C-alpha positions in Angstrom: 56.9 111.8 88.0 59.4 108.9 88.4 59.2 108.2 84.7 59.7 111.8 83.9 62.8 112.0 86.1 64.2 108.8 84.7 63.7 110.0 81.1 65.5 113.2 82.0 68.4 111.3 83.4 68.6 109.1 80.3 68.7 112.2 78.2 71.5 113.8 80.3 73.5 110.6 80.1 73.1 110.5 76.3 74.2 114.1 76.0 77.3 113.4 78.2 78.3 110.4 76.1 78.0 112.6 72.9 79.9 115.4 74.6 82.7 113.1 75.7 83.1 111.8 72.2 83.1 115.4 70.9 85.7 116.4 73.4 88.0 113.5 72.3 87.7 114.6 68.7 88.3 118.2 69.6 91.5 117.5 71.5 92.7 115.2 68.8 92.1 118.0 66.3 94.0 120.5 68.5 96.9 118.1 68.8 97.6 118.3 65.0 96.4 121.8 64.3 98.7 124.9 64.6 97.5 127.7 66.8 95.1 130.1 65.1 95.0 133.9 65.6 92.8 134.9 68.5 89.4 136.4 67.6 87.9 139.1 69.7 84.7 137.7 71.3 81.4 139.5 70.9 80.8 141.7 73.9 77.8 140.5 75.9 76.3 144.0 75.9 76.1 143.9 72.1 73.6 141.1 72.2 71.9 141.9 75.5 68.4 142.2 74.0 68.6 138.8 72.3 70.5 136.8 74.9 68.6 135.1 77.8 69.4 136.1 81.4 72.6 134.5 82.6 71.8 131.7 85.1 73.0 132.2 88.6 76.4 130.6 89.2 76.2 127.7 91.6 78.4 127.6 94.6 79.7 124.8 96.9 77.8 125.0 100.2 79.6 125.6 103.5 78.1 122.6 105.2 76.7 119.2 104.3 73.4 119.7 102.5 70.2 118.2 103.8 69.9 115.2 101.4 67.9 112.0 101.6 68.4 109.2 99.2 67.6 105.5 99.1 70.2 102.9 100.3 70.7 99.6 98.6 67.6 98.2 100.1 65.5 101.2 99.1 65.3 102.7 102.6 65.3 106.5 102.6 68.6 107.5 104.4 69.8 111.0 105.3 73.3 111.8 104.2 73.8 113.7 107.5 73.3 110.4 109.3 76.9 109.6 108.3 78.2 112.9 109.6 79.8 113.9 112.9 83.0 112.3 111.8 85.7 112.8 109.1 83.7 111.9 106.0 84.1 111.6 102.3 81.1 111.6 99.9 81.9 110.2 96.5 79.5 110.9 93.6 79.7 108.4 90.8 77.8 106.5 88.1 78.2 103.1 86.6 78.8 104.5 83.1 81.7 106.6 84.3 85.1 104.9 83.7 87.1 107.1 86.2 84.4 106.4 88.8 84.8 102.7 88.4 88.6 102.9 88.7 88.2 104.7 92.0 86.3 101.9 93.8 89.2 99.7 94.8 91.0 102.7 96.2 87.9 103.8 98.2 87.5 100.3 99.6 91.2 100.3 100.7 91.0 103.8 102.3 87.8 103.0 104.1 89.4 99.9 105.6 92.6 101.9 106.6 90.7 104.8 108.1 87.9 102.9 109.9 89.9 102.9 113.2 90.0 106.7 113.0 86.1 106.8 113.0 86.3 108.1 109.4 83.7 107.1 106.8 83.2 107.0 103.0 79.8 107.1 101.4 79.1 106.5 97.7 76.3 108.4 96.0 75.4 106.7 92.7 73.6 109.0 90.4 72.3 106.3 88.1 69.4 103.9 87.5 68.8 101.7 90.6 68.8 98.5 88.6 72.1 99.3 86.9 73.7 100.2 90.2 72.6 97.0 92.0 73.7 94.9 89.1 77.1 96.6 89.0 77.8 96.3 92.8 76.8 92.6 92.6 80.0 92.0 90.6 82.1 94.9 91.9 81.8 95.0 95.7 81.8 98.3 97.5 82.8 98.0 101.2 81.4 101.4 102.1 77.8 102.6 102.5 76.0 103.4 99.2 73.1 105.7 98.4 71.3 105.7 95.1 69.4 108.3 93.3 68.0 109.0 89.8 66.4 112.4 89.5 66.9 112.9 93.3 70.5 111.9 92.8 70.8 114.8 90.2 69.3 117.1 92.8 71.8 115.9 95.4 74.7 116.7 93.1 73.2 120.1 92.4 72.9 120.7 96.1 76.7 120.4 96.3 77.0 123.0 93.4 78.5 120.4 91.1 75.9 118.9 88.7 77.1 115.8 86.8 80.8 116.4 86.9 81.5 112.8 87.8 83.4 111.6 89.7 83.7 114.2 92.5 84.5 113.7 96.1 83.5 115.9 99.0 85.6 115.9 102.2 83.6 116.9 105.3 84.8 117.5 108.9 83.2 116.3 112.1 81.2 119.5 112.4 79.7 118.7 108.9 81.6 121.6 107.3 82.9 121.0 103.8 86.7 121.1 103.6 87.2 120.7 99.9 85.7 119.1 96.8 87.9 117.1 94.4 86.5 117.0 90.9 87.8 114.2 88.7 89.4 110.9 89.6 90.6 110.8 93.2 94.2 109.6 93.8 95.5 107.9 97.0 97.9 110.7 97.9 95.0 113.3 97.6 92.6 111.2 99.7 95.1 110.6 102.5 96.2 114.2 102.6 92.6 115.4 102.9 91.7 112.8 105.6 94.8 113.8 107.6 93.8 117.4 107.5 90.3 116.5 108.7 92.0 114.8 111.7 94.1 117.9 112.2 90.9 120.0 112.4 89.4 117.5 114.9 92.5 117.6 117.1 92.8 121.4 117.0 96.0 121.3 115.1 94.6 123.4 112.2 91.6 125.7 111.7 89.4 124.7 108.8 90.6 127.7 106.8 94.2 126.7 107.3 93.4 123.1 106.4 91.6 124.3 103.2 94.7 126.3 102.2 96.9 123.3 102.8 94.7 121.0 100.8 94.4 123.4 97.9 98.2 123.9 97.7 98.9 120.2 98.1 96.4 119.1 95.4 97.9 121.6 92.9 101.4 120.2 93.6 100.3 116.6 93.4 98.5 117.3 90.0 101.6 119.0 88.7 103.8 116.2 89.8 101.6 113.6 88.1 101.6 115.7 84.9 105.4 115.8 85.0 105.7 112.1 85.5 103.2 111.4 82.7 105.1 113.7 80.4 108.4 111.9 81.3 106.9 108.5 80.6 105.5 109.7 77.3 108.8 111.2 76.2 110.6 107.9 77.1 108.1 105.8 75.1 108.4 108.1 72.1 112.2 107.6 71.9 
């Protein structure tokens, strides 16, 4: 069973690498190709008999899922054992460049937020030997859980799959505030942690905090895009 799961993970990683390369080629093509006329897609009902049943759409759960993974020493550890406090769960893999870039930031935030009883937990969905070798040279100052096929199942339990990195912010009642897909930025992490504290202190309801985070994340992303465009425009002059 273990060998089968490891083989499945290797296959998925290989597919992701190929897909990433394909995506790079696609966007490079789009950058130099003029827009093409739109083509009306085939209506699903026209191929209903031939098409397989559409899979059920996954959703992000309302609360922290019941997940158990091995820690660095191989000890089975419940993710919920880190709950009951403002919590961020960061899913990553050693082969994921944005994941690796996040690590110094997560170390920094964990140190800054420790006095607020906040915690960060990393979940490496990767081969155990690769993870242990990686963290031997790139220290993580926060708790780490590791899973191969069970790591994939953990990501699925959050409704995400292998969209790495992604970070889940959870309040002290183990309710999910938000999920950030893609590389986490310092302003986003601090804003989300501050809203978790607002929930704890009765300043905001979870719903109000979720709205505030969603609005702030959109504006932060837009601001980064504007800044990147300005830098690119300056460099092209």
